[in-house]
N, C-alpha and C positions, 0 to 999 in steps of 0.2 A: 948205597953210601951217599949218592947225591940227594936223594930224598931226605935222609936224616940231616944233612947239612942245611938244606933249604928250610926244614922245620926249625932248626936251631936258629938260623938267621932271623926268620920270622918272629921267633919267641924273643930274640934279643932287641929287635926293632919294637916290638910291642912294648917290652919292658921299659925300654929307653923313652919311648913316646909318653908313657905314664909318668916316669921319673921327670922328663922335660916339662909336662903339663904341671906337675906338682911344684916343681922349681919356679916356673912362670907364675903361678897363683901365688906363691909365697913372696916373690919379688914384687908383684903388683900390690900386695898388702903392706909390705915395707914402704914402698913409695907413697902409697896413700897416707899412711900414718905420719911420714915425714912432712907431707904437704899440711896436714892438719896442725902439727906442731908449729910450722912456720907461720901459719895464718894466725895462731894463738899469739905468737910472739909479736907479729906485726901490729895486732891490736892493742899492744901496750903502748905504742907510740902515739904521735899527734893524731887525733880524730878530726879529719878536715870536714867542715860543713859542705854538704851537697845541696845547693839551691842557687837561686839567683843572687846577684849583689844586692839588690833591694831587700831581699828576705834576710840576708846577712846583716845588713844595717839595722833592720827592724829587731832582729834577735839580739843584736848587741845593746839596743836600747832597752829591751825587755830585761836583759839579764845584767845590765849596767856593766858591761865589759867592753874593752877595746877589741878591734878585729886585728888578727895577725894575718897579713896578707903575703903569702909566698907568690911572689911575681916571677914566673920563669918562662922559658921557651923551651920547646921540645928538643931542640939540637944542642942546648947548653950543657956541657960537661960538668961544671961545678953544681948546677941545679940538679943534676941526675945523682950526684954525690950526695947532695943534702937529702934528697928523697930516699936514697939507698942506705946511707950510713947514720944520718942524724936524726930524721924525723921519726924512725922506728924505735929510737931509744925509750925505754920506759922511763927514765928519768925526765927526759924532754917531755915526753907525753903527759906525765904526772903534772908538771909545772904549767904547760901550755893549755892543757884541757881545762884545768881549773881556773885559769886566769884570763882566757882569750876565747873569742870565737875565731876559729882557725879556718882559713880559706886558702886554697891554692888555686892559681889561675895561670893558664897559658896566655900570656899577654899579647900574643900575635893571632889570636882567635876569638870570635865571639865578643862578649863583654869586655874581655882583656884589652882590646884595642882602644876602646874609650877611656878605660881606667888608665892605661899607660900614659895617654895624653894628659889626663887630668892630673895625675901625681907626678908627671915629669920623669918618667922612666928613663934612666940613662945607661943601665947596664944590667946584666943578668949574673946571678940571681939579685933581684931586689927584694929586701924584706921590709914591708911597711906596717906601721901600727897606726890604726885609724879609728877615731871615735864614731859613735853611732850617728852622728850629724855627717860623716863623710869628711871630717877634718884630719888632715895628716898630722900626726903627733911626733913620729919618730921614723927615720929611715935608715937602713944599712945596706951596704952593698957586698956582694961576695958570699963565699963560702964561710960558714962558722961551724966549728966543732961543737960537741955537746955542751961543754961548759960555757963557751963563748955565747952560744945561742940562748942559755938561761940567763946569763949576765945581760945580754941585750934585752930580753923580756922583763927582767927586774928593772932596768933603767927605763923602759918604756912605761911602766906602771907608776914611776915616781912622778 
């Protein structure tokens, strides 16, 4: 009798291992597809330029656009909210990508330190609109929701 029970227990363990492995694989596929969906959605928002400040100025001149500079600090709560809730918006992305060279910069690191001094950074987040010559055209402070950020961009273009 004991031998039969051991065989039955081994059979159950083996079946459960296969079932567990199948469930694990299914779970991993679902998680991978969720990440893909999220990255597609994120790409609908503002596309930020990745390069030096000088390269951004040069590109702004070539494309005859203003630079939108998101001046942030890594510890700033409202900055994180803008990056998480507003910048990924498709509506914001469509408007800003069409009309500006978009740059985000930690103003407490690298090139950001000199730019903070140059443009008189007073608070985080600061949203600067700058022409290709480096002249500041418009500044706004603090968190802006989707419609407020679009209205701010429209005002900067006038």
